[in-house]
C-alpha positions in Angstrom: 52.2 127.5 100.8 54.3 126.8 97.6 56.1 123.1 97.3 59.3 122.8 95.2 59.3 119.1 93.2 61.1 116.9 95.6 58.1 118.4 98.1 54.8 118.1 95.8 55.7 114.8 95.0 55.8 113.9 98.8 52.8 115.8 99.3 50.9 113.9 96.7 52.5 110.4 95.9 49.9 108.4 94.8 49.3 111.3 91.9 52.8 111.3 91.4 53.4 107.4 90.7 50.2 107.3 88.3 52.4 110.2 86.1 55.0 107.9 86.3 53.7 104.7 85.6 51.7 106.5 82.5 54.7 107.7 81.5 56.1 103.9 81.7 53.0 103.2 79.6 53.7 105.0 76.7 57.6 105.0 76.8 56.8 101.0 76.2 53.6 100.6 74.2 53.3 101.1 70.5 50.6 104.4 69.9 48.6 103.8 66.9 45.5 105.4 68.4 44.9 108.1 65.3 43.9 110.9 67.5 47.2 111.2 69.6 50.3 112.1 69.2 53.2 112.8 71.1 54.4 116.8 72.2 57.7 118.1 72.3 59.7 119.0 75.5 58.6 122.8 74.5 55.1 122.4 74.3 54.8 120.2 77.5 57.4 123.1 78.9 55.0 126.5 78.1 51.9 124.7 78.8 53.1 123.8 82.4 54.3 127.4 82.8 53.3 129.7 85.3 51.1 131.3 82.3 48.5 129.1 84.2 48.2 131.5 87.0 46.8 134.2 84.8 43.2 134.6 84.0 42.2 137.2 80.6 38.6 137.1 79.4 38.7 138.8 76.2 41.1 139.1 73.3 44.5 140.6 73.1 44.0 144.3 73.5 40.4 143.6 74.7 40.5 141.8 77.8 38.3 141.9 81.0 41.1 142.2 83.6 44.3 144.0 84.2 47.9 142.9 84.1 48.0 140.9 80.6 50.5 142.5 78.6 51.8 139.2 78.9 49.4 137.0 77.9 48.5 139.4 75.1 51.9 139.1 73.1 51.5 135.0 73.7 47.6 134.5 72.3 48.6 136.9 69.1 51.9 135.3 68.9 49.6 132.0 68.5 46.7 133.5 66.3 49.8 135.1 63.9 51.2 131.4 63.4 48.1 129.7 63.1 47.2 131.8 59.9 50.5 131.5 58.6 50.4 127.8 59.1 47.0 128.0 56.9 46.2 131.0 54.9 44.0 132.2 57.1 42.7 135.8 57.6 41.1 135.3 61.1 41.8 132.6 63.8 40.7 132.0 66.8 43.3 129.9 69.7 40.8 129.8 72.7 38.7 126.6 72.0 39.4 124.4 74.4 39.0 121.6 72.4 37.9 120.3 69.1 34.4 119.7 70.2 34.1 123.6 71.1 35.5 124.7 68.6 32.9 122.5 66.3 29.8 124.0 68.8 31.0 128.1 67.9 31.6 127.1 64.3 28.0 126.6 64.5 26.3 129.5 66.4 28.3 131.3 64.1 26.9 130.1 60.7 23.1 128.9 61.3 20.2 128.8 63.9 19.0 126.1 66.6 16.7 123.4 64.2 18.3 124.7 61.3 19.1 121.4 58.7 22.7 120.3 58.5 24.5 117.6 56.5 27.7 116.0 58.0 29.1 112.7 57.5 27.7 109.7 59.1 29.6 108.6 61.9 29.8 104.5 60.7 31.2 106.5 57.5 33.6 108.2 59.0 32.3 111.2 60.6 32.7 112.8 64.1 29.8 112.8 67.4 29.7 116.8 66.8 28.9 115.9 63.1 25.5 115.5 64.5 25.1 112.1 66.4 22.1 112.3 68.3 23.7 111.8 71.8 25.8 115.3 70.8 24.4 118.5 71.7 25.0 118.7 67.2 22.4 116.2 66.7 20.3 117.6 69.8 20.6 120.9 68.7 20.2 120.9 64.8 18.7 119.0 62.7 21.2 116.9 61.2 20.9 114.6 58.0 23.8 112.0 57.6 25.5 111.4 54.2 27.8 108.4 53.7 29.8 106.7 51.7 29.2 104.9 48.4 29.0 101.3 49.8 31.1 99.2 47.5 34.1 101.8 46.9 33.3 103.6 50.6 34.4 106.8 49.2 33.0 110.1 49.1 30.3 110.0 46.1 29.2 113.6 45.7 27.2 112.8 43.3 25.0 111.0 45.8 25.8 114.2 48.3 24.9 116.5 45.9 21.7 115.1 45.0 20.5 114.6 48.9 21.4 118.1 49.6 18.5 119.0 46.8 16.5 117.1 49.0 17.6 118.1 52.1 18.1 121.7 51.8 20.5 122.2 54.3 21.6 125.6 55.9 24.7 124.0 56.3 27.3 121.1 55.3 30.0 120.1 57.3 32.8 117.9 55.7 36.0 116.4 57.8 36.0 112.8 59.2 37.5 111.6 62.3 37.9 107.9 60.2 38.0 108.4 56.4 41.4 107.7 55.1 41.0 109.2 51.7 41.8 112.4 50.2 38.4 114.9 50.2 38.2 117.2 47.8 36.8 120.4 49.5 36.5 122.1 46.1 33.3 119.2 45.4 31.7 120.2 48.6 31.9 123.7 47.7 30.2 123.6 45.1 27.2 121.2 46.5 27.0 124.6 49.1 26.7 126.9 47.0 24.2 124.8 44.5 21.9 124.7 47.2 22.8 127.7 48.9 24.4 126.5 52.0 27.2 127.3 54.3 30.0 125.1 54.2 32.0 124.0 57.5 35.4 122.0 57.3 36.5 120.1 60.5 39.8 119.2 59.3 41.0 117.7 63.4 42.7 114.9 62.1 44.3 116.0 58.7 45.7 119.5 60.0 49.1 118.6 60.3 49.1 117.0 56.5 47.4 119.5 55.6 49.9 122.2 57.1 52.8 120.1 55.1 50.8 120.1 52.0 50.1 117.1 51.8 46.1 117.4 51.2 44.9 120.0 50.4 43.5 123.0 52.4 40.0 123.6 53.2 40.6 127.4 54.3 39.9 128.4 50.8 36.6 127.1 49.9 35.3 126.6 53.7 33.3 129.2 55.4 34.9 128.2 58.7 37.7 126.0 59.0 37.8 124.1 62.9 40.7 122.3 64.0 42.0 120.5 67.2 45.7 121.5 67.4 47.0 118.0 69.0 46.9 115.1 66.0 48.3 115.4 63.5 49.2 118.8 64.8 51.4 117.6 67.3 50.7 120.6 69.7 48.5 120.2 73.2 45.1 119.3 73.2 42.5 122.0 72.3 41.0 124.0 69.3 41.6 126.3 66.6 38.7 127.9 64.5 40.3 129.4 60.7 38.0 132.3 58.4 38.6 134.4 55.9 35.4 135.9 56.9 35.5 139.0 58.9 31.8 139.1 59.6 32.0 135.5 60.6 34.8 135.9 63.1 33.0 138.4 64.4 30.8 136.3 65.5 33.3 133.2 66.1 35.3 135.6 68.7 31.7 136.4 70.5 30.5 132.4 70.2 33.9 131.5 72.0 33.7 134.8 74.4 31.4 135.2 75.9 29.0 132.2 74.5 30.6 129.2 75.8 33.7 130.0 77.4 34.9 132.0 80.0 38.6 132.4 80.7 41.2 131.1 77.4 43.8 128.7 78.7 46.8 130.7 78.6 49.3 128.1 79.1 47.7 126.0 76.4 47.1 128.5 74.2 51.2 128.9 74.7 51.5 125.3 74.0 50.0 126.2 70.6 52.5 129.1 69.8 54.8 126.8 70.5 53.5 123.9 68.7 52.7 125.9 65.8 56.4 127.6 65.8 57.4 123.5 64.8 55.3 122.9 62.1 56.4 126.4 60.0 60.0 124.2 60.7 61.2 122.8 57.6 61.6 119.8 59.6 57.5 119.4 59.8 57.4 118.5 56.3 59.5 115.9 56.5 58.0 114.7 59.8 54.7 115.0 57.9 55.5 112.4 55.0 56.4 109.8 57.1 53.2 109.8 58.6 51.6 109.2 55.3 55.0 106.9 54.1 54.2 104.5 57.9 50.4 104.7 57.1 50.4 103.4 53.6 53.2 100.9 54.2 51.1 99.6 57.1 47.6 99.2 54.7 49.7 97.6 52.7 50.7 94.6 54.8 47.2 93.9 56.0 45.8 94.2 52.0 48.4 91.2 51.5 46.3 89.4 54.3 43.1 87.8 53.1 41.5 87.4 56.1 41.8 91.1 57.1 40.2 94.1 54.8 41.2 97.6 54.2 38.4 99.7 54.4 38.5 101.5 50.7 41.1 99.7 50.1 43.5 102.1 51.5 44.5 104.9 52.4 46.1 108.8 51.7 46.1 110.2 55.7 47.5 109.4 58.5 45.1 106.5 59.6 43.1 103.4 58.4 40.3 101.1 59.1 40.6 97.5 59.1 37.6 95.2 59.6 39.1 92.2 61.6 35.8 90.0 61.8 37.6 87.0 59.9 40.0 86.8 62.6 38.5 87.7 65.6 35.1 88.6 67.4 35.0 91.9 66.7 36.7 95.1 67.3 36.7 95.3 71.3 38.3 91.7 71.4 40.9 92.8 68.6 41.7 96.4 71.0 41.7 94.2 74.0 44.1 91.8 73.1 46.5 94.4 71.0 46.7 96.1 74.8 48.1 92.7 76.1 51.1 93.7 74.3 51.7 96.8 74.3 49.9 98.0 71.2 47.2 100.8 71.5 44.6 101.0 69.3 41.1 101.7 69.0 38.0 99.2 68.1 36.0 101.5 65.5 32.6 101.1 63.4 33.2 100.6 59.5 30.5 101.7 56.8 27.3 100.2 56.9 28.2 98.9 60.1 26.5 95.7 61.8 27.7 95.5 65.1 27.2 98.0 67.9 29.8 101.0 68.6 30.7 99.3 71.4 31.6 96.2 70.2 32.3 97.0 66.3 33.6 95.2 63.0 37.0 97.3 62.7 39.8 98.5 64.1 41.4 102.4 63.5 45.0 102.3 62.9 47.2 105.9 63.0 50.7 106.7 62.6 50.9 110.0 63.9 52.6 109.2 67.1 54.8 106.6 66.0 56.2 108.5 63.5 57.0 111.3 65.7 59.1 108.8 68.3 61.2 108.1 64.9 59.5 105.1 63.8 60.2 104.6 59.8 58.4 102.5 56.8 60.7 99.9 58.0 59.2 100.2 61.6 55.9 100.6 60.6 55.7 97.3 58.7 57.2 95.4 61.5 54.5 96.5 63.7 51.8 95.6 61.2 53.4 92.4 61.3 52.6 92.1 65.2 49.0 93.2 65.4 48.5 90.8 62.8 50.7 87.7 64.3 49.0 89.0 67.7 45.4 88.8 66.7 46.2 85.9 64.3 47.3 83.8 67.7 45.0 85.4 70.6 44.8 81.9 72.2 48.6 81.1 72.1 50.3 82.5 74.7 53.9 81.5 73.7 53.5 83.5 70.6 52.1 86.7 72.4 54.7 87.0 74.9 56.8 86.9 71.7 55.3 89.9 70.3 55.2 91.4 73.6 59.4 91.0 73.5 59.7 92.4 70.1 57.1 95.2 71.1 60.0 96.5 73.6 62.8 96.3 71.5 61.1 98.0 69.1 60.2 100.6 71.7 63.6 100.6 73.7 65.1 101.6 70.1 62.8 104.5 69.5 62.8 106.7 73.4 59.5 108.6 73.5 61.4 110.8 75.7 65.3 111.2 76.8 65.5 112.2 80.6 62.3 113.1 81.4 60.9 114.0 84.9 
């Protein structure tokens, strides 16, 4: 039986009530989680389209099922747009996530047990860059590099020295909590010096790269991976880029049939929509607003002695703040801010002394607030509200005032108009 809209809501009222509650939460929360963003209605429409019905193992022109002419057009659009955005010769748009994109990249570049260098998780890396709890750390011999303990910036001389000692087959560059420009040309020089391959995970900064606000890794990396959400403002998913035809073939085989079966063509359609949005001039304006907002917010925290901005600022969409002079730990800060409808996440800081379940820091990202229209003025206000809440954790009157001011901001900049 096929239900119309009213029928399916009645059929599963609990589910649709939950979705309505999440819409309400998103509408009236200030979203500062750096890995989250707000997609357009066009992206949502594509992802919720009839394409979800179609199974299409393989690649355009080389499918294992019939009836794929239309989805071939959809996937080809996504591929060509991704290549145009990043100036890459080859693109695979099928990864269901960034983690699966990274997994396929490793499979294309190295063998199980090979030595790999990746950024330490507490220094700003990602689980898939060699964390022991991740498939990456369990499949390959990862050795972590960190940041300078004084500046909290990448120290390329130290990384080169470590690479010469370790002799990795692969070096992974990129981060999930590093707030400064990454010089991919230096990583290429280090990789060449030890005869290693270079893979870049640009999941967090891809939108800034697309807008020309961060140097592109594509000319330097053997393989570049990214997610399609975060700063790219698309659906949740992954993307792999390369300029090497042989590696492109290995990537395709690693994704299918290596670690995935049928691609999610409805998600790929949503990626295609998002990529077209990225190619429009308005996206560069949006990306600049992300950067302006982040730098304005970081400056507010820098002016307060009780808060320490990690590495003293930001050159991208995020920054970390050590909150331990104000509250017990990052988890306490995250939970308190949840109560006043400001959403962010606890985060380890370089050379962390607390557990990853508590942390010394919080991570703040501006992609989502820029998407809903917040400018520098509103971003400064948000930073001030965070400080006010954390400094008055036991003062319910002040917390109520913060909640009211958050509501004023979210009402002034609605997430979506007329969303059902």
